[in-house]
DOFI-246986 format. One record per residue (C-alpha): x, y, z; residue in three letters. Coordinates in steps of 0.1 Angstrom, whole numbers, padded with zeros to 4 digits, always signed. Layout:
% residues N
XYZALA
...
% end
This chain:
% residues 509
-0671-0646+0589UNK
-0642-0664+0605UNK
-0643-0700+0597UNK
-0666-0695+0568UNK
-0655-0709+0535UNK
-0639-0683+0512UNK
-0632-0659+0541UNK
-0594-0663+0536UNK
-0588-0670+0573UNK
-0591-0706+0573UNK
-0565-0729+0557UNK
-0578-0744+0526UNK
-0574-0746+0489UNK
-0561-0714+0473UNK
-0553-0698+0507UNK
-0518-0683+0516UNK
-0507-0681+0551UNK
-0489-0650+0566UNK
-0455-0667+0567UNK
-0458-0678+0531UNK
-0468-0643+0520UNK
-0437-0628+0537UNK
-0415-0653+0520UNK
-0431-0645+0487UNK
-0425-0608+0491UNK
-0388-0613+0500UNK
-0383-0635+0470UNK
-0396-0607+0448UNK
-0372-0581+0463UNK
-0341-0603+0459UNK
-0350-0615+0425UNK
-0331-0606+0393UNK
-0349-0572+0390UNK
-0341-0560+0425UNK
-0305-0571+0422UNK
-0301-0549+0390UNK
-0316-0520+0408UNK
-0291-0524+0437UNK
-0261-0525+0414UNK
-0273-0494+0395UNK
-0276-0474+0426UNK
-0241-0485+0437UNK
-0227-0474+0403UNK
-0244-0440+0407UNK
-0230-0435+0442UNK
-0195-0444+0429UNK
-0197-0420+0400UNK
-0209-0392+0423UNK
-0181-0399+0447UNK
-0155-0397+0418UNK
-0169-0364+0406UNK
-0169-0350+0441UNK
-0133-0360+0446UNK
-0123-0344+0413UNK
-0141-0312+0423UNK
-0123-0311+0456UNK
-0090-0316+0438UNK
-0097-0288+0414UNK
-0106-0265+0443UNK
-0075-0274+0461UNK
-0053-0267+0429UNK
-0071-0234+0424UNK
-0065-0224+0459UNK
-0028-0233+0457UNK
-0024-0211+0426UNK
-0043-0182+0442UNK
-0020-0185+0473UNK
+0011-0185+0450UNK
-0002-0154+0432UNK
-0008-0136+0464UNK
+0027-0144+0476UNK
+0041-0132+0443UNK
+0020-0100+0444UNK
+0030-0092+0479UNK
+0067-0096+0470UNK
+0064-0069+0442UNK
+0064-0032+0449UNK
+0038-0011+0431UNK
+0034+0027+0428UNK
+0009+0042+0452UNK
-0025+0050+0439UNK
-0018+0087+0439UNK
+0015+0083+0419UNK
+0051+0089+0429UNK
+0057+0116+0455UNK
+0076+0149+0448UNK
+0084+0159+0412UNK
+0069+0127+0399UNK
+0034+0134+0413UNK
+0004+0126+0391UNK
+0023+0098+0373UNK
-0001+0070+0382UNK
-0005+0036+0367UNK
-0042+0037+0374UNK
-0068+0040+0347UNK
-0078+0074+0332UNK
-0114+0076+0342UNK
-0138+0094+0319UNK
-0176+0093+0317UNK
-0189+0072+0289UNK
-0199+0092+0258UNK
-0218+0081+0227UNK
-0220+0101+0194UNK
-0221+0098+0157UNK
-0190+0089+0136UNK
-0192+0123+0119UNK
-0189+0142+0152UNK
-0162+0118+0165UNK
-0142+0124+0133UNK
-0139+0161+0143UNK
-0134+0154+0180UNK
-0106+0130+0173UNK
-0086+0144+0143UNK
-0056+0122+0151UNK
-0074+0092+0136UNK
-0059+0096+0102UNK
-0037+0080+0075UNK
-0004+0068+0090UNK
+0016+0083+0062UNK
+0044+0070+0041UNK
+0071+0069+0068UNK
+0100+0092+0075UNK
+0125+0080+0049UNK
+0128+0103+0019UNK
+0124+0139+0009UNK
+0103+0163+0030UNK
+0074+0177+0010UNK
+0052+0195+0034UNK
+0023+0189+0058UNK
-0004+0162+0056UNK
-0035+0184+0060UNK
-0056+0155+0074UNK
-0032+0142+0101UNK
-0012+0174+0106UNK
+0021+0154+0104UNK
+0050+0158+0080UNK
+0046+0143+0045UNK
+0077+0126+0031UNK
+0080+0111-0004UNK
+0107+0092-0022UNK
+0099+0069-0052UNK
+0130+0048-0048UNK
+0123+0042-0011UNK
+0087+0034-0017UNK
+0096+0010-0045UNK
+0121-0009-0022UNK
+0094-0012+0004UNK
+0068-0025-0021UNK
+0044+0005-0017UNK
+0046+0012-0054UNK
+0058-0008-0084UNK
+0064+0021-0108UNK
+0086+0050-0098UNK
+0072+0075-0123UNK
+0053+0106-0113UNK
+0026+0126-0131UNK
+0019+0161-0118UNK
-0010+0182-0131UNK
-0024+0216-0121UNK
-0036+0249-0135UNK
-0012+0278-0140UNK
-0004+0294-0106UNK
-0014+0264-0085UNK
+0022+0257-0074UNK
+0030+0225-0094UNK
+0062+0239-0108UNK
+0075+0247-0073UNK
+0067+0212-0062UNK
+0085+0196-0091UNK
+0116+0217-0084UNK
+0117+0210-0047UNK
+0112+0173-0053UNK
+0143+0169-0074UNK
+0164+0197-0058UNK
+0159+0182-0023UNK
+0169+0148-0037UNK
+0203+0159-0048UNK
+0218+0157-0013UNK
+0207+0121-0012UNK
+0229+0113-0042UNK
+0203+0115-0069UNK
+0210+0133-0102UNK
+0186+0153-0123UNK
+0183+0154-0161UNK
+0159+0178-0179UNK
+0160+0168-0216UNK
+0141+0200-0226UNK
+0132+0231-0206UNK
+0108+0251-0229UNK
+0105+0280-0205UNK
+0140+0281-0190UNK
+0127+0276-0155UNK
+0151+0249-0145UNK
+0184+0266-0155UNK
+0187+0286-0123UNK
+0181+0254-0102UNK
+0208+0235-0122UNK
+0233+0262-0114UNK
+0222+0264-0078UNK
+0228+0227-0071UNK
+0262+0227-0088UNK
+0250+0214-0121UNK
+0249+0228-0156UNK
+0223+0245-0178UNK
+0230+0243-0216UNK
+0212+0270-0234UNK
+0204+0263-0271UNK
+0194+0289-0296UNK
+0203+0307-0327UNK
+0234+0328-0323UNK
+0246+0309-0293UNK
+0278+0289-0290UNK
+0263+0258-0276UNK
+0258+0230-0303UNK
+0249+0194-0298UNK
+0257+0165-0322UNK
+0228+0141-0316UNK
+0249+0113-0334UNK
+0275+0114-0306UNK
+0282+0079-0292UNK
+0277+0092-0257UNK
+0291+0077-0225UNK
+0297+0040-0227UNK
+0280+0020-0199UNK
+0302-0002-0178UNK
+0305-0038-0187UNK
+0294-0035-0223UNK
+0316-0052-0249UNK
+0328-0036-0281UNK
+0304-0055-0303UNK
+0275-0047-0280UNK
+0284-0011-0278UNK
+0287-0008-0316UNK
+0252-0024-0320UNK
+0237-0001-0294UNK
+0252+0031-0310UNK
+0240+0020-0345UNK
+0205+0012-0333UNK
+0202+0045-0314UNK
+0214+0066-0344UNK
+0190+0048-0367UNK
+0161+0054-0343UNK
+0171+0090-0339UNK
+0173+0098-0376UNK
+0140+0080-0382UNK
+0123+0099-0353UNK
+0136+0133-0365UNK
+0123+0126-0400UNK
+0089+0114-0388UNK
+0086+0146-0367UNK
+0093+0168-0397UNK
+0072+0148-0422UNK
+0043+0142-0398UNK
+0040+0106-0408UNK
+0058+0072-0403UNK
+0086+0063-0427UNK
+0081+0037-0454UNK
+0102+0006-0459UNK
+0121+0022-0488UNK
+0128+0053-0467UNK
+0142+0032-0439UNK
+0165+0015-0463UNK
+0178+0049-0476UNK
+0184+0061-0440UNK
+0203+0029-0431UNK
+0225+0031-0462UNK
+0233+0068-0455UNK
+0242+0061-0419UNK
+0266+0033-0429UNK
+0283+0055-0454UNK
+0286+0084-0429UNK
+0301+0062-0402UNK
+0325+0048-0428UNK
+0338+0083-0436UNK
+0341+0096-0400UNK
+0344+0081-0366UNK
+0318+0106-0353UNK
+0293+0114-0380UNK
+0272+0146-0381UNK
+0238+0152-0395UNK
+0249+0171-0426UNK
+0269+0140-0437UNK
+0238+0118-0434UNK
+0217+0143-0454UNK
+0243+0143-0481UNK
+0244+0105-0483UNK
+0206+0104-0485UNK
+0203+0129-0513UNK
+0234+0118-0532UNK
+0241+0081-0524UNK
+0275+0066-0532UNK
+0279+0053-0567UNK
+0281+0017-0554UNK
+0247+0019-0539UNK
+0214+0011-0556UNK
+0207+0040-0580UNK
+0171+0041-0568UNK
+0180+0051-0532UNK
+0182+0088-0541UNK
+0146+0087-0553UNK
+0135+0065-0524UNK
+0150+0088-0498UNK
+0143+0122-0514UNK
+0115+0132-0490UNK
+0136+0120-0460UNK
+0166+0140-0472UNK
+0148+0172-0477UNK
+0130+0168-0443UNK
+0164+0164-0425UNK
+0178+0193-0444UNK
+0158+0216-0422UNK
+0181+0205-0393UNK
+0213+0215-0412UNK
+0203+0243-0436UNK
+0169+0255-0425UNK
+0153+0270-0394UNK
+0174+0246-0371UNK
+0207+0253-0387UNK
+0235+0259-0362UNK
+0221+0238-0334UNK
+0226+0202-0345UNK
+0246+0204-0377UNK
+0282+0199-0364UNK
+0304+0185-0337UNK
+0293+0191-0301UNK
+0307+0222-0285UNK
+0295+0212-0250UNK
+0301+0179-0232UNK
+0275+0159-0214UNK
+0289+0150-0180UNK
+0265+0125-0163UNK
+0283+0128-0131UNK
+0271+0164-0125UNK
+0242+0167-0100UNK
+0219+0182-0126UNK
+0219+0189-0164UNK
+0192+0209-0181UNK
+0188+0218-0217UNK
+0173+0253-0219UNK
+0152+0256-0250UNK
+0134+0288-0241UNK
+0150+0307-0270UNK
+0132+0285-0294UNK
+0099+0279-0277UNK
+0076+0295-0302UNK
+0071+0265-0325UNK
+0057+0232-0313UNK
+0072+0213-0342UNK
+0105+0229-0336UNK
+0103+0221-0299UNK
+0095+0184-0306UNK
+0126+0181-0329UNK
+0148+0198-0303UNK
+0134+0174-0276UNK
+0141+0144-0298UNK
+0177+0155-0304UNK
+0184+0164-0268UNK
+0168+0131-0255UNK
+0190+0111-0278UNK
+0220+0131-0267UNK
+0213+0122-0230UNK
+0201+0087-0238UNK
+0234+0068-0234UNK
+0236+0082-0198UNK
+0200+0075-0191UNK
+0202+0039-0201UNK
+0232+0031-0180UNK
+0220+0010-0150UNK
+0252+0018-0131UNK
+0247+0056-0133UNK
+0227+0057-0100UNK
+0192+0069-0093UNK
+0181+0099-0115UNK
+0151+0122-0119UNK
+0142+0128-0156UNK
+0119+0159-0158UNK
+0095+0165-0187UNK
+0080+0200-0184UNK
+0052+0212-0206UNK
+0042+0177-0214UNK
+0014+0188-0238UNK
+0041+0198-0263UNK
+0058+0163-0262UNK
+0029+0139-0263UNK
+0016+0154-0295UNK
+0046+0141-0315UNK
+0044+0103-0322UNK
+0081+0097-0325UNK
+0089+0114-0292UNK
+0060+0098-0275UNK
+0072+0063-0284UNK
+0107+0071-0271UNK
+0092+0084-0238UNK
+0070+0053-0235UNK
+0100+0030-0239UNK
+0119+0049-0213UNK
+0090+0049-0188UNK
+0086+0011-0191UNK
+0123+0006-0184UNK
+0125+0031-0156UNK
+0128+0004-0129UNK
+0157-0013-0146UNK
+0177+0018-0151UNK
+0169+0034-0117UNK
+0150+0064-0133UNK
+0120+0082-0119UNK
+0103+0102-0147UNK
+0084+0133-0137UNK
+0058+0145-0163UNK
+0041+0179-0158UNK
+0007+0187-0172UNK
-0017+0216-0169UNK
-0046+0192-0172UNK
-0048+0154-0176UNK
-0074+0158-0204UNK
-0044+0166-0227UNK
-0040+0129-0229UNK
-0073+0126-0247UNK
-0061+0150-0275UNK
-0034+0126-0286UNK
-0045+0107-0317UNK
-0079+0093-0324UNK
-0099+0073-0299UNK
-0087+0037-0300UNK
-0055+0046-0319UNK
-0020+0035-0310UNK
-0011+0070-0302UNK
-0039+0073-0276UNK
-0029+0040-0261UNK
+0007+0052-0257UNK
-0004+0084-0241UNK
-0026+0065-0217UNK
+0002+0041-0209UNK
+0023+0070-0195UNK
-0004+0075-0168UNK
-0008+0038-0163UNK
+0030+0034-0156UNK
+0029+0062-0130UNK
+0015+0051-0097UNK
+0021+0085-0081UNK
-0004+0111-0094UNK
-0003+0146-0079UNK
-0033+0168-0088UNK
-0033+0205-0079UNK
-0063+0228-0084UNK
-0084+0221-0115UNK
-0110+0241-0133UNK
-0145+0230-0129UNK
-0148+0217-0165UNK
-0118+0194-0159UNK
-0132+0176-0129UNK
-0151+0150-0148UNK
-0122+0139-0171UNK
-0097+0140-0142UNK
-0119+0119-0120UNK
-0125+0094-0148UNK
-0088+0090-0157UNK
-0077+0086-0121UNK
-0108+0068-0107UNK
-0114+0095-0080UNK
-0141+0092-0054UNK
-0169+0118-0052UNK
-0152+0134-0022UNK
-0118+0137-0040UNK
-0135+0151-0070UNK
-0152+0178-0050UNK
-0120+0186-0033UNK
-0100+0196-0064UNK
-0115+0230-0071UNK
-0111+0241-0035UNK
-0074+0234-0032UNK
-0053+0265-0024UNK
-0019+0274-0039UNK
+0006+0247-0030UNK
-0020+0222-0019UNK
-0024+0190-0039UNK
-0042+0157-0038UNK
-0016+0129-0039UNK
-0028+0095-0052UNK
-0002+0069-0045UNK
-0014+0036-0058UNK
-0047+0031-0038UNK
-0039+0057-0010UNK
-0048+0093-0009UNK
-0033+0123+0008UNK
-0040+0160+0008UNK
-0006+0178+0012UNK
+0004+0214+0016UNK
+0037+0220+0000UNK
+0062+0239+0022UNK
+0091+0260+0008UNK
+0121+0275+0025UNK
+0124+0313+0019UNK
+0156+0306-0002UNK
+0136+0280-0023UNK
+0108+0304-0027UNK
+0131+0330-0042UNK
+0148+0304-0065UNK
+0117+0287-0076UNK
+0096+0318-0082UNK
+0081+0318-0117UNK
+0059+0350-0113UNK
+0087+0376-0111UNK
+0081+0386-0147UNK
+0045+0396-0137UNK
+0059+0419-0110UNK
+0051+0395-0081UNK
+0076+0397-0052UNK
+0077+0370-0025UNK
% end
């Protein structure tokens, strides 16, 4: 009740009047806490204003850019949507609209065959057609080496009889002649390259019993430019020593011993002292009957060597390499081929002939100033079976880049490399190195039993392996370093007539 004690309406102890209550509430609002709240709100309003101003500025800049683009766009003349009028109709810059289509990669590979390997470029010799892309396939080992596509210019070509590998080899080097390349064939067992040599303006030297052509493998040969007299004398001496040793090893079927090497060296020195240009009969005579001033035991030490070399001057090779040369080796000719078809019945005989002919050409082959040259080794299975000849080939293949040479080795099947020497032997390693130093491998059709060895030697994929027995005549799998091509070789009618190796079987093309 009003006026009652404790009612709160009467003034008294503990009671607060209305005016006092208002003053108390105001003091709370304007106290330290209220003042912080007011400052915080002010800061928030200021931040919001700054952000709003920045947003307005960005909008204004964007609008200015858009207006500038519109002005620029209006100042440029574009083609009409339907294209140019008149003869230029249908040339429109608009998008080519097609309905969206989704399919598997296998189907799309057939629908879009132009998605294929880009090829090796257009510089080089035309070979034929890339069967995957449909475009021209061009190959040149020197161009590819200069571009860094390959690091070794040597080529290995393998294929069964009748697959077309011989025609490919002939077209590769014959088509290179107009580009300034020369061709050397150190030994042609079948006489297939003689007609090509004459056709391109070169020379074919036919060797055989009863023929006038005779080669002295101990000729100095053509001296390379820039070689001093002392260097040239050392080079000639070393080459002659290696040749006589290689010939002896080929006939004996074993390496020479230290005493036999001494006998050969002493005989060569004596022969050179007696004649400026020695011949093999002189060396044989000095081995069998050394000069009186020499060690008396040399005759016994070199007895086997002398009788082995005697076959070259008085045995089944007499008349071929036992006198001064009757033909000259002209390295400036477009092509030189040594035709050994008259003596192709004996593998040992062929290896001796190849060793002599290679030595006869060696001075020109080892001249780095002689230009770019193809060196063709046909019927390679005959060559790699002879240790001395295989070592000479391996040394030449390793130095091919230095001398500007591209070696071309022809096989029937690559498994021939596995028949050289025993597994793990030095001979097997040399034979394998020929393949390792050739980054271009061309494989024509192979028999089914050769697919496994071929795929293992070349590291073929399952698809490439399955492809080999299905290849037609003139079609080959080209493995160039880590790239693969399936190429159909194309021949001009004149080339087909010149390269034909089936005429003796009655085939007419």
